[in-house]
PDB file of the backbone (N, CA, C, O) and the ligand in Angstrom, with CONECT records:
HET     ZN  A 101       1
ATOM      1  N   MET A   1       0.942  -1.239  -0.008  1.00  0.00           N
ATOM      2  CA  MET A   1      -0.045  -0.024  -0.158  1.00  0.00           C
ATOM      3  C   MET A   1       0.779   1.010   0.010  1.00  0.00           C
ATOM      4  O   MET A   1       1.579   1.021   0.945  1.00  0.00           O
ATOM      5  N   PRO A   2       0.675   2.176  -1.022  1.00  0.00           N
ATOM      6  CA  PRO A   2       1.606   3.388  -1.038  1.00  0.00           C
ATOM      7  C   PRO A   2       1.357   4.312   0.223  1.00  0.00           C
ATOM      8  O   PRO A   2       0.292   4.386   0.837  1.00  0.00           O
ATOM      9  N   THR A   3       2.471   4.971   0.491  1.00  0.00           N
ATOM     10  CA  THR A   3       2.238   6.037   1.687  1.00  0.00           C
ATOM     11  C   THR A   3       2.205   7.374   0.878  1.00  0.00           C
ATOM     12  O   THR A   3       2.886   7.661  -0.107  1.00  0.00           O
ATOM     13  N   TYR A   4       1.217   8.164   1.545  1.00  0.00           N
ATOM     14  CA  TYR A   4       1.190   9.561   1.053  1.00  0.00           C
ATOM     15  C   TYR A   4       1.404  10.331   1.943  1.00  0.00           C
ATOM     16  O   TYR A   4       1.186   9.983   3.103  1.00  0.00           O
ATOM     17  N   ARG A   5       1.869  11.531   1.657  1.00  0.00           N
ATOM     18  CA  ARG A   5       2.264  12.729   2.798  1.00  0.00           C
ATOM     19  C   ARG A   5       1.169  13.661   2.442  1.00  0.00           C
ATOM     20  O   ARG A   5       0.754  13.933   1.315  1.00  0.00           O
ATOM     21  N   TYR A   6       0.761  14.117   3.627  1.00  0.00           N
ATOM     22  CA  TYR A   6      -0.215  15.288   3.923  1.00  0.00           C
ATOM     23  C   TYR A   6       0.308  16.444   4.527  1.00  0.00           C
ATOM     24  O   TYR A   6       1.287  16.306   5.260  1.00  0.00           O
ATOM     25  N   GLU A   7      -0.157  17.527   4.353  1.00  0.00           N
ATOM     26  CA  GLU A   7       0.202  18.657   5.532  1.00  0.00           C
ATOM     27  C   GLU A   7      -0.928  19.546   5.299  1.00  0.00           C
ATOM     28  O   GLU A   7      -1.724  19.561   4.360  1.00  0.00           O
ATOM     29  N   ALA A   8      -0.834  20.401   6.500  1.00  0.00           N
ATOM     30  CA  ALA A   8      -1.871  21.206   6.889  1.00  0.00           C
ATOM     31  C   ALA A   8      -2.157  22.293   5.756  1.00  0.00           C
ATOM     32  O   ALA A   8      -1.212  22.933   5.297  1.00  0.00           O
ATOM     33  N   GLU A   9      -3.336  22.482   5.348  1.00  0.00           N
ATOM     34  CA  GLU A   9      -3.708  23.478   4.322  1.00  0.00           C
ATOM     35  C   GLU A   9      -3.427  24.807   4.939  1.00  0.00           C
ATOM     36  O   GLU A   9      -2.925  25.652   4.197  1.00  0.00           O
ATOM     37  N   ASP A  10      -3.637  25.083   6.008  1.00  0.00           N
ATOM     38  CA  ASP A  10      -3.392  26.506   6.658  1.00  0.00           C
ATOM     39  C   ASP A  10      -2.647  26.241   7.972  1.00  0.00           C
ATOM     40  O   ASP A  10      -3.207  25.706   8.929  1.00  0.00           O
ATOM     41  N   PRO A  11      -1.335  26.642   7.988  1.00  0.00           N
ATOM     42  CA  PRO A  11      -0.387  26.634   9.252  1.00  0.00           C
ATOM     43  C   PRO A  11      -1.023  26.996  10.377  1.00  0.00           C
ATOM     44  O   PRO A  11      -0.846  26.391  11.434  1.00  0.00           O
ATOM     45  N   GLU A  12      -1.950  28.178  10.239  1.00  0.00           N
ATOM     46  CA  GLU A  12      -2.556  28.772  11.291  1.00  0.00           C
ATOM     47  C   GLU A  12      -3.628  27.749  12.121  1.00  0.00           C
ATOM     48  O   GLU A  12      -3.913  27.898  13.309  1.00  0.00           O
ATOM     49  N   ARG A  13      -4.099  26.803  11.343  1.00  0.00           N
ATOM     50  CA  ARG A  13      -4.942  25.852  11.897  1.00  0.00           C
ATOM     51  C   ARG A  13      -4.447  24.442  11.901  1.00  0.00           C
ATOM     52  O   ARG A  13      -4.979  23.522  11.280  1.00  0.00           O
ATOM     53  N   SER A  14      -3.390  24.353  12.648  1.00  0.00           N
ATOM     54  CA  SER A  14      -2.654  23.181  12.501  1.00  0.00           C
ATOM     55  C   SER A  14      -2.064  22.671  13.757  1.00  0.00           C
ATOM     56  O   SER A  14      -1.720  23.485  14.614  1.00  0.00           O
ATOM     57  N   CYS A  15      -1.894  21.244  13.974  1.00  0.00           N
ATOM     58  CA  CYS A  15      -1.244  21.003  15.226  1.00  0.00           C
ATOM     59  C   CYS A  15       0.207  20.532  14.950  1.00  0.00           C
ATOM     60  O   CYS A  15       0.686  20.644  13.822  1.00  0.00           O
ATOM     61  N   PRO A  16       0.952  19.968  16.060  1.00  0.00           N
ATOM     62  CA  PRO A  16       2.326  19.472  15.772  1.00  0.00           C
ATOM     63  C   PRO A  16       2.246  18.335  14.563  1.00  0.00           C
ATOM     64  O   PRO A  16       3.072  18.337  13.650  1.00  0.00           O
ATOM     65  N   ASN A  17       1.354  17.530  14.634  1.00  0.00           N
ATOM     66  CA  ASN A  17       0.952  16.463  13.828  1.00  0.00           C
ATOM     67  C   ASN A  17       1.258  16.699  12.207  1.00  0.00           C
ATOM     68  O   ASN A  17       2.077  16.133  11.484  1.00  0.00           O
ATOM     69  N   CYS A  18       0.259  17.783  11.897  1.00  0.00           N
ATOM     70  CA  CYS A  18       0.182  18.165  10.464  1.00  0.00           C
ATOM     71  C   CYS A  18       0.865  19.447  10.032  1.00  0.00           C
ATOM     72  O   CYS A  18       1.092  19.716   8.852  1.00  0.00           O
ATOM     73  N   ARG A  19       1.151  20.150  10.965  1.00  0.00           N
ATOM     74  CA  ARG A  19       1.993  21.257  10.540  1.00  0.00           C
ATOM     75  C   ARG A  19       3.267  21.031   9.735  1.00  0.00           C
ATOM     76  O   ARG A  19       3.509  21.753   8.768  1.00  0.00           O
ATOM     77  N   GLY A  20       4.080  20.061  10.100  1.00  0.00           N
ATOM     78  CA  GLY A  20       5.234  19.714   9.375  1.00  0.00           C
ATOM     79  C   GLY A  20       4.879  18.664   8.366  1.00  0.00           C
ATOM     80  O   GLY A  20       5.742  18.329   7.554  1.00  0.00           O
ATOM     81  N   GLY A  21       3.782  18.155   8.342  1.00  0.00           N
ATOM     82  CA  GLY A  21       3.367  17.221   7.329  1.00  0.00           C
ATOM     83  C   GLY A  21       3.356  15.718   8.248  1.00  0.00           C
ATOM     84  O   GLY A  21       3.975  15.579   9.303  1.00  0.00           O
ATOM     85  N   PHE A  22       2.651  14.821   7.701  1.00  0.00           N
ATOM     86  CA  PHE A  22       2.514  13.394   7.956  1.00  0.00           C
ATOM     87  C   PHE A  22       2.166  12.397   6.940  1.00  0.00           C
ATOM     88  O   PHE A  22       1.605  12.662   5.877  1.00  0.00           O
ATOM     89  N   GLU A  23       2.531  11.244   7.328  1.00  0.00           N
ATOM     90  CA  GLU A  23       2.198  10.212   6.262  1.00  0.00           C
ATOM     91  C   GLU A  23       1.143   9.375   6.486  1.00  0.00           C
ATOM     92  O   GLU A  23       0.966   8.898   7.607  1.00  0.00           O
ATOM     93  N   ALA A  24       0.342   9.105   5.472  1.00  0.00           N
ATOM     94  CA  ALA A  24      -0.733   8.142   5.678  1.00  0.00           C
ATOM     95  C   ALA A  24      -0.738   6.995   4.604  1.00  0.00           C
ATOM     96  O   ALA A  24      -0.417   7.186   3.431  1.00  0.00           O
ATOM     97  N   MET A  25      -1.103   5.880   5.077  1.00  0.00           N
ATOM     98  CA  MET A  25      -1.174   4.804   3.987  1.00  0.00           C
ATOM     99  C   MET A  25      -2.628   4.529   3.511  1.00  0.00           C
ATOM    100  O   MET A  25      -3.502   4.426   4.372  1.00  0.00           O
ATOM    101  N   HIS A  26      -2.934   4.406   2.239  1.00  0.00           N
ATOM    102  CA  HIS A  26      -4.260   3.919   1.895  1.00  0.00           C
ATOM    103  C   HIS A  26      -4.177   3.459   0.455  1.00  0.00           C
ATOM    104  O   HIS A  26      -3.304   3.886  -0.300  1.00  0.00           O
ATOM    105  N   PRO A  27      -4.963   2.708   0.139  1.00  0.00           N
ATOM    106  CA  PRO A  27      -4.924   2.174  -1.307  1.00  0.00           C
ATOM    107  C   PRO A  27      -4.942   3.330  -2.347  1.00  0.00           C
ATOM    108  O   PRO A  27      -5.440   4.415  -2.048  1.00  0.00           O
ATOM    109  N   ILE A  28      -4.408   3.101  -3.544  1.00  0.00           N
ATOM    110  CA  ILE A  28      -4.273   4.179  -4.563  1.00  0.00           C
ATOM    111  C   ILE A  28      -5.708   4.614  -4.748  1.00  0.00           C
ATOM    112  O   ILE A  28      -5.985   5.813  -4.794  1.00  0.00           O
ATOM    113  N   ALA A  29      -6.661   3.635  -4.859  1.00  0.00           N
ATOM    114  CA  ALA A  29      -8.067   4.036  -5.206  1.00  0.00           C
ATOM    115  C   ALA A  29      -8.789   4.349  -3.995  1.00  0.00           C
ATOM    116  O   ALA A  29      -9.973   4.646  -4.156  1.00  0.00           O
ATOM    117  N   GLY A  30      -8.345   4.348  -2.842  1.00  0.00           N
ATOM    118  CA  GLY A  30      -8.945   4.400  -1.628  1.00  0.00           C
ATOM    119  C   GLY A  30      -9.372   6.033  -1.341  1.00  0.00           C
ATOM    120  O   GLY A  30      -8.864   6.931  -2.011  1.00  0.00           O
ATOM    121  N   PRO A  31     -10.056   6.217  -0.600  1.00  0.00           N
ATOM    122  CA  PRO A  31     -10.239   7.698  -0.203  1.00  0.00           C
ATOM    123  C   PRO A  31      -9.004   8.426   0.479  1.00  0.00           C
ATOM    124  O   PRO A  31      -8.276   7.911   1.328  1.00  0.00           O
ATOM    125  N   ARG A  32      -8.891   9.690  -0.027  1.00  0.00           N
ATOM    126  CA  ARG A  32      -7.759  10.344   0.432  1.00  0.00           C
ATOM    127  C   ARG A  32      -8.156  10.900   1.735  1.00  0.00           C
ATOM    128  O   ARG A  32      -9.321  10.938   2.131  1.00  0.00           O
ATOM    129  N   VAL A  33      -7.019  11.378   2.456  1.00  0.00           N
ATOM    130  CA  VAL A  33      -7.220  12.061   3.703  1.00  0.00           C
ATOM    131  C   VAL A  33      -7.552  13.302   3.629  1.00  0.00           C
ATOM    132  O   VAL A  33      -6.822  13.982   2.908  1.00  0.00           O
ATOM    133  N   GLU A  34      -8.508  13.881   4.192  1.00  0.00           N
ATOM    134  CA  GLU A  34      -8.953  15.292   4.024  1.00  0.00           C
ATOM    135  C   GLU A  34      -8.827  15.985   5.441  1.00  0.00           C
ATOM    136  O   GLU A  34      -8.804  17.214   5.495  1.00  0.00           O
ATOM    137  N   LYS A  35      -8.754  15.294   6.475  1.00  0.00           N
ATOM    138  CA  LYS A  35      -8.526  16.000   7.756  1.00  0.00           C
ATOM    139  C   LYS A  35      -7.421  15.327   8.453  1.00  0.00           C
ATOM    140  O   LYS A  35      -7.181  14.140   8.232  1.00  0.00           O
ATOM    141  N   CYS A  36      -6.640  16.127   9.403  1.00  0.00           N
ATOM    142  CA  CYS A  36      -5.713  15.614  10.243  1.00  0.00           C
ATOM    143  C   CYS A  36      -6.302  14.814  11.197  1.00  0.00           C
ATOM    144  O   CYS A  36      -7.197  15.304  11.886  1.00  0.00           O
ATOM    145  N   PRO A  37      -5.894  13.445  11.392  1.00  0.00           N
ATOM    146  CA  PRO A  37      -6.452  12.654  12.438  1.00  0.00           C
ATOM    147  C   PRO A  37      -6.515  13.255  13.865  1.00  0.00           C
ATOM    148  O   PRO A  37      -7.383  12.966  14.688  1.00  0.00           O
ATOM    149  N   GLU A  38      -5.417  14.194  14.080  1.00  0.00           N
ATOM    150  CA  GLU A  38      -5.159  14.560  15.405  1.00  0.00           C
ATOM    151  C   GLU A  38      -6.036  15.818  15.777  1.00  0.00           C
ATOM    152  O   GLU A  38      -6.558  15.931  16.886  1.00  0.00           O
ATOM    153  N   CYS A  39      -6.158  16.732  14.801  1.00  0.00           N
ATOM    154  CA  CYS A  39      -6.696  18.067  15.034  1.00  0.00           C
ATOM    155  C   CYS A  39      -7.994  18.389  14.296  1.00  0.00           C
ATOM    156  O   CYS A  39      -8.825  19.220  14.662  1.00  0.00           O
ATOM    157  N   GLY A  40      -8.052  17.671  13.282  1.00  0.00           N
ATOM    158  CA  GLY A  40      -9.325  17.685  12.143  1.00  0.00           C
ATOM    159  C   GLY A  40      -9.158  18.805  11.175  1.00  0.00           C
ATOM    160  O   GLY A  40      -9.956  19.007  10.259  1.00  0.00           O
ATOM    161  N   ALA A  41      -8.088  19.536  11.403  1.00  0.00           N
ATOM    162  CA  ALA A  41      -7.611  20.735  10.484  1.00  0.00           C
ATOM    163  C   ALA A  41      -7.771  20.075   8.970  1.00  0.00           C
ATOM    164  O   ALA A  41      -7.553  18.879   8.775  1.00  0.00           O
ATOM    165  N   PRO A  42      -8.134  20.898   8.026  1.00  0.00           N
ATOM    166  CA  PRO A  42      -8.019  20.409   6.582  1.00  0.00           C
ATOM    167  C   PRO A  42      -6.680  20.206   6.093  1.00  0.00           C
ATOM    168  O   PRO A  42      -5.862  21.098   6.312  1.00  0.00           O
ATOM    169  N   VAL A  43      -6.296  19.083   5.411  1.00  0.00           N
ATOM    170  CA  VAL A  43      -4.978  18.789   4.970  1.00  0.00           C
ATOM    171  C   VAL A  43      -4.941  18.607   3.398  1.00  0.00           C
ATOM    172  O   VAL A  43      -5.932  18.307   2.733  1.00  0.00           O
ATOM    173  N   ARG A  44      -3.885  18.789   2.972  1.00  0.00           N
ATOM    174  CA  ARG A  44      -3.780  18.609   1.415  1.00  0.00           C
ATOM    175  C   ARG A  44      -2.687  17.422   1.144  1.00  0.00           C
ATOM    176  O   ARG A  44      -1.859  17.136   2.009  1.00  0.00           O
ATOM    177  N   ARG A  45      -2.738  16.790  -0.046  1.00  0.00           N
ATOM    178  CA  ARG A  45      -1.767  15.794  -0.073  1.00  0.00           C
ATOM    179  C   ARG A  45      -0.769  16.467  -0.813  1.00  0.00           C
ATOM    180  O   ARG A  45      -1.071  17.344  -1.622  1.00  0.00           O
ATOM    181  N   VAL A  46       0.530  16.085  -0.572  1.00  0.00           N
ATOM    182  CA  VAL A  46       1.761  16.659  -0.912  1.00  0.00           C
ATOM    183  C   VAL A  46       2.062  15.686  -2.113  1.00  0.00           C
ATOM    184  O   VAL A  46       2.364  14.537  -1.791  1.00  0.00           O
ATOM    185  N   ILE A  47       2.025  15.955  -3.293  1.00  0.00           N
ATOM    186  CA  ILE A  47       1.990  15.137  -4.398  1.00  0.00           C
ATOM    187  C   ILE A  47       3.544  14.898  -4.785  1.00  0.00           C
ATOM    188  O   ILE A  47       3.882  13.848  -5.334  1.00  0.00           O
ATOM    189  N   CYS A  48       4.229  15.649  -4.557  1.00  0.00           N
ATOM    190  CA  CYS A  48       5.743  15.575  -5.194  1.00  0.00           C
ATOM    191  C   CYS A  48       6.559  14.635  -4.485  1.00  0.00           C
ATOM    192  O   CYS A  48       7.664  14.324  -4.929  1.00  0.00           O
ATOM    193  N   ALA A  49       6.060  14.105  -3.305  1.00  0.00           N
ATOM    194  CA  ALA A  49       7.006  13.144  -2.698  1.00  0.00           C
ATOM    195  C   ALA A  49       6.298  11.921  -2.178  1.00  0.00           C
ATOM    196  O   ALA A  49       6.091  11.777  -0.973  1.00  0.00           O
ATOM    197  N   PRO A  50       5.939  11.067  -3.054  1.00  0.00           N
ATOM    198  CA  PRO A  50       5.228   9.778  -2.941  1.00  0.00           C
ATOM    199  C   PRO A  50       6.236   8.873  -2.362  1.00  0.00           C
ATOM    200  O   PRO A  50       7.271   8.729  -3.013  1.00  0.00           O
ATOM    201  N   ALA A  51       6.113   8.255  -1.274  1.00  0.00           N
ATOM    202  CA  ALA A  51       7.277   7.311  -0.774  1.00  0.00           C
ATOM    203  C   ALA A  51       7.278   5.831  -1.561  1.00  0.00           C
ATOM    204  O   ALA A  51       8.248   5.154  -1.901  1.00  0.00           O
ATOM    205  N   LEU A  52       6.004   5.598  -1.711  1.00  0.00           N
ATOM    206  CA  LEU A  52       5.934   4.264  -2.704  1.00  0.00           C
ATOM    207  C   LEU A  52       6.776   3.151  -2.216  1.00  0.00           C
ATOM    208  O   LEU A  52       7.430   2.424  -2.964  1.00  0.00           O
ATOM    209  N   GLY A  53       6.731   3.045  -0.890  1.00  0.00           N
ATOM    210  CA  GLY A  53       7.522   2.017  -0.328  1.00  0.00           C
ATOM    211  C   GLY A  53       9.053   2.144  -0.154  1.00  0.00           C
ATOM    212  O   GLY A  53       9.671   1.330   0.533  1.00  0.00           O
ATOM    213  N   ARG A  54       9.621   3.113  -0.749  1.00  0.00           N
ATOM    214  CA  ARG A  54      11.048   3.454  -0.556  1.00  0.00           C
ATOM    215  C   ARG A  54      11.332   4.192   0.753  1.00  0.00           C
ATOM    216  O   ARG A  54      10.487   4.853   1.355  1.00  0.00           O
ATOM    217  N   SER A  55      12.454   4.038   1.093  1.00  0.00           N
ATOM    218  CA  SER A  55      12.841   4.762   2.376  1.00  0.00           C
ATOM    219  C   SER A  55      12.929   6.336   2.074  1.00  0.00           C
ATOM    220  O   SER A  55      13.071   6.862   0.970  1.00  0.00           O
ATOM    221  N   LYS A  56      12.821   6.895   3.196  1.00  0.00           N
ATOM    222  CA  LYS A  56      12.987   8.303   3.275  1.00  0.00           C
ATOM    223  C   LYS A  56      14.502   8.651   2.720  1.00  0.00           C
ATOM    224  O   LYS A  56      14.675   9.394   1.753  1.00  0.00           O
ATOM    225  N   SER A  57      15.522   8.059   3.408  1.00  0.00           N
ATOM    226  CA  SER A  57      16.747   8.440   2.891  1.00  0.00           C
ATOM    227  C   SER A  57      17.066   8.069   1.458  1.00  0.00           C
ATOM    228  O   SER A  57      17.828   8.812   0.839  1.00  0.00           O
ATOM    229  N   ASP A  58      16.548   6.967   0.849  1.00  0.00           N
ATOM    230  CA  ASP A  58      16.865   6.741  -0.470  1.00  0.00           C
ATOM    231  C   ASP A  58      16.123   7.891  -1.222  1.00  0.00           C
ATOM    232  O   ASP A  58      16.784   8.473  -2.082  1.00  0.00           O
ATOM    233  N   LEU A  59      14.881   8.282  -1.018  1.00  0.00           N
ATOM    234  CA  LEU A  59      14.423   9.414  -1.599  1.00  0.00           C
ATOM    235  C   LEU A  59      15.236  10.637  -1.424  1.00  0.00           C
ATOM    236  O   LEU A  59      15.381  11.349  -2.417  1.00  0.00           O
ATOM    237  N   ASP A  60      15.778  10.981  -0.328  1.00  0.00           N
ATOM    238  CA  ASP A  60      16.557  11.978  -0.277  1.00  0.00           C
ATOM    239  C   ASP A  60      17.944  12.033  -1.154  1.00  0.00           C
ATOM    240  O   ASP A  60      18.487  13.020  -1.651  1.00  0.00           O
ATOM    241  N   TYR A  61      18.306  10.779  -1.180  1.00  0.00           N
ATOM    242  CA  TYR A  61      19.447  10.630  -1.790  1.00  0.00           C
ATOM    243  C   TYR A  61      19.170  10.598  -3.358  1.00  0.00           C
ATOM    244  O   TYR A  61      20.081  10.910  -4.125  1.00  0.00           O
ATOM    245  N   ARG A  62      18.121  10.283  -3.764  1.00  0.00           N
ATOM    246  CA  ARG A  62      17.613  10.124  -5.150  1.00  0.00           C
ATOM    247  C   ARG A  62      17.413  11.597  -5.575  1.00  0.00           C
ATOM    248  O   ARG A  62      17.713  11.872  -6.737  1.00  0.00           O
ATOM    249  N   ALA A  63      16.904  12.653  -4.709  1.00  0.00           N
ATOM    250  CA  ALA A  63      16.630  13.852  -5.110  1.00  0.00           C
ATOM    251  C   ALA A  63      17.835  14.654  -5.183  1.00  0.00           C
ATOM    252  O   ALA A  63      18.057  15.499  -6.050  1.00  0.00           O
ATOM    253  N   ARG A  64      18.672  14.310  -4.131  1.00  0.00           N
ATOM    254  CA  ARG A  64      20.130  15.123  -4.338  1.00  0.00           C
ATOM    255  C   ARG A  64      20.813  14.807  -5.663  1.00  0.00           C
ATOM    256  O   ARG A  64      21.182  15.720  -6.401  1.00  0.00           O
ATOM    257  N   ARG A  65      20.983  13.543  -5.967  1.00  0.00           N
ATOM    258  CA  ARG A  65      21.410  13.154  -7.352  1.00  0.00           C
ATOM    259  C   ARG A  65      20.879  13.930  -8.582  1.00  0.00           C
ATOM    260  O   ARG A  65      21.547  14.383  -9.512  1.00  0.00           O
ATOM    261  N   ALA A  66      19.543  13.990  -8.397  1.00  0.00           N
ATOM    262  CA  ALA A  66      18.698  14.576  -9.466  1.00  0.00           C
ATOM    263  C   ALA A  66      18.942  15.976  -9.513  1.00  0.00           C
ATOM    264  O   ALA A  66      18.497  16.656 -10.438  1.00  0.00           O
ATOM    265  N   GLY A  67      19.757  16.560  -8.389  1.00  0.00           N
ATOM    266  CA  GLY A  67      19.867  18.011  -8.407  1.00  0.00           C
ATOM    267  C   GLY A  67      18.666  18.997  -7.729  1.00  0.00           C
ATOM    268  O   GLY A  67      18.505  20.208  -7.879  1.00  0.00           O
ATOM    269  N   PHE A  68      18.068  18.258  -7.117  1.00  0.00           N
ATOM    270  CA  PHE A  68      16.812  18.811  -6.607  1.00  0.00           C
ATOM    271  C   PHE A  68      17.301  19.285  -5.107  1.00  0.00           C
ATOM    272  O   PHE A  68      17.989  18.586  -4.361  1.00  0.00           O
ATOM    273  N   THR A  69      16.842  20.533  -4.826  1.00  0.00           N
ATOM    274  CA  THR A  69      16.853  20.917  -3.395  1.00  0.00           C
ATOM    275  C   THR A  69      15.591  20.967  -2.591  1.00  0.00           C
ATOM    276  O   THR A  69      14.629  21.662  -2.917  1.00  0.00           O
ATOM    277  N   LYS A  70      15.627  20.244  -1.585  1.00  0.00           N
ATOM    278  CA  LYS A  70      14.561  19.843  -0.767  1.00  0.00           C
ATOM    279  C   LYS A  70      14.385  21.238   0.069  1.00  0.00           C
ATOM    280  O   LYS A  70      15.307  21.901   0.544  1.00  0.00           O
ATOM    281  N   LEU A  71      12.963  21.534   0.140  1.00  0.00           N
ATOM    282  CA  LEU A  71      12.659  22.649   1.018  1.00  0.00           C
ATOM    283  C   LEU A  71      11.890  22.318   2.243  1.00  0.00           C
ATOM    284  O   LEU A  71      10.965  21.524   2.070  1.00  0.00           O
ATOM    285  N   ARG A  72      12.047  22.681   3.222  1.00  0.00           N
ATOM    286  CA  ARG A  72      11.349  22.247   4.472  1.00  0.00           C
ATOM    287  C   ARG A  72      10.526  23.325   4.911  1.00  0.00           C
ATOM    288  O   ARG A  72      11.169  24.375   4.887  1.00  0.00           O
ATOM    289  N   ARG A  73       9.499  23.455   5.253  1.00  0.00           N
ATOM    290  CA  ARG A  73       8.787  24.637   5.734  1.00  0.00           C
ATOM    291  C   ARG A  73       9.057  24.700   7.076  1.00  0.00           C
ATOM    292  O   ARG A  73       8.857  23.702   7.767  1.00  0.00           O
ATOM    293  N   ILE A  74       9.603  26.012   7.695  1.00  0.00           N
ATOM    294  CA  ILE A  74       9.777  25.954   9.025  1.00  0.00           C
ATOM    295  C   ILE A  74       9.111  26.895   9.793  1.00  0.00           C
ATOM    296  O   ILE A  74       9.225  27.005  11.013  1.00  0.00           O
ATOM    297  N   GLY A  75       8.337  27.650   8.989  1.00  0.00           N
ATOM    298  CA  GLY A  75       7.419  28.711   9.660  1.00  0.00           C
ATOM    299  C   GLY A  75       6.576  29.274   8.569  1.00  0.00           C
ATOM    300  O   GLY A  75       6.722  28.919   7.399  1.00  0.00           O
ATOM    301  N   LYS A  76       5.669  30.176   8.960  1.00  0.00           N
ATOM    302  CA  LYS A  76       4.621  30.710   7.882  1.00  0.00           C
ATOM    303  C   LYS A  76       5.592  31.542   6.812  1.00  0.00           C
ATOM    304  O   LYS A  76       6.219  32.535   7.181  1.00  0.00           O
ATOM    305  N   GLY A  77       5.640  31.111   5.652  1.00  0.00           N
ATOM    306  CA  GLY A  77       6.346  31.677   4.531  1.00  0.00           C
ATOM    307  C   GLY A  77       7.789  31.338   4.598  1.00  0.00           C
ATOM    308  O   GLY A  77       8.504  31.801   3.709  1.00  0.00           O
ATOM    309  N   GLU A  78       8.347  30.566   5.561  1.00  0.00           N
ATOM    310  CA  GLU A  78       9.689  30.523   5.661  1.00  0.00           C
ATOM    311  C   GLU A  78      10.064  28.898   5.197  1.00  0.00           C
ATOM    312  O   GLU A  78       9.416  27.901   5.514  1.00  0.00           O
ATOM    313  N   TYR A  79      11.069  28.934   4.512  1.00  0.00           N
ATOM    314  CA  TYR A  79      11.619  27.543   4.114  1.00  0.00           C
ATOM    315  C   TYR A  79      13.187  27.375   4.344  1.00  0.00           C
ATOM    316  O   TYR A  79      14.065  28.236   4.324  1.00  0.00           O
ATOM    317  N   GLU A  80      13.261  26.143   4.548  1.00  0.00           N
ATOM    318  CA  GLU A  80      14.666  25.829   4.986  1.00  0.00           C
ATOM    319  C   GLU A  80      15.243  24.796   4.097  1.00  0.00           C
ATOM    320  O   GLU A  80      14.714  23.685   4.065  1.00  0.00           O
ATOM    321  N   LYS A  81      16.352  25.082   3.321  1.00  0.00           N
ATOM    322  CA  LYS A  81      16.967  24.307   2.470  1.00  0.00           C
ATOM    323  C   LYS A  81      17.503  23.094   3.181  1.00  0.00           C
ATOM    324  O   LYS A  81      18.112  23.178   4.248  1.00  0.00           O
ATOM    325  N   GLN A  82      17.268  22.006   2.581  1.00  0.00           N
ATOM    326  CA  GLN A  82      17.828  20.694   3.063  1.00  0.00           C
ATOM    327  C   GLN A  82      18.794  19.928   1.865  1.00  0.00           C
ATOM    328  O   GLN A  82      18.418  19.482   0.781  1.00  0.00           O
ATOM    329  N   TYR A  83      19.967  19.937   2.366  1.00  0.00           N
ATOM    330  CA  TYR A  83      20.924  18.980   1.445  1.00  0.00           C
ATOM    331  C   TYR A  83      21.074  17.661   1.871  1.00  0.00           C
ATOM    332  O   TYR A  83      21.778  16.881   1.230  1.00  0.00           O
TER     333      TYR A  83
HETATM  334 ZN    ZN A 101      -3.432  18.403  12.910  1.00  0.00          ZN2+
END
């Protein structure tokens, strides 16, 4: 079953679980997660980083090799580069 990443649509209405994003597993054809299971805030799926059974470190490695810079949101409108 693929793992999908979700994050809060509105950082103002988020809890520690969804503010930085969380991962949920459900079938490809299954219903998508619409709310944070912790606080019920609306969440959106982060499409650019499907784990699909690969480890996070492997994804990071592949992203680096491909020349992508990972950005991690650290606050409202602020992003941190991760290498
Ligand atoms: Zn939440």
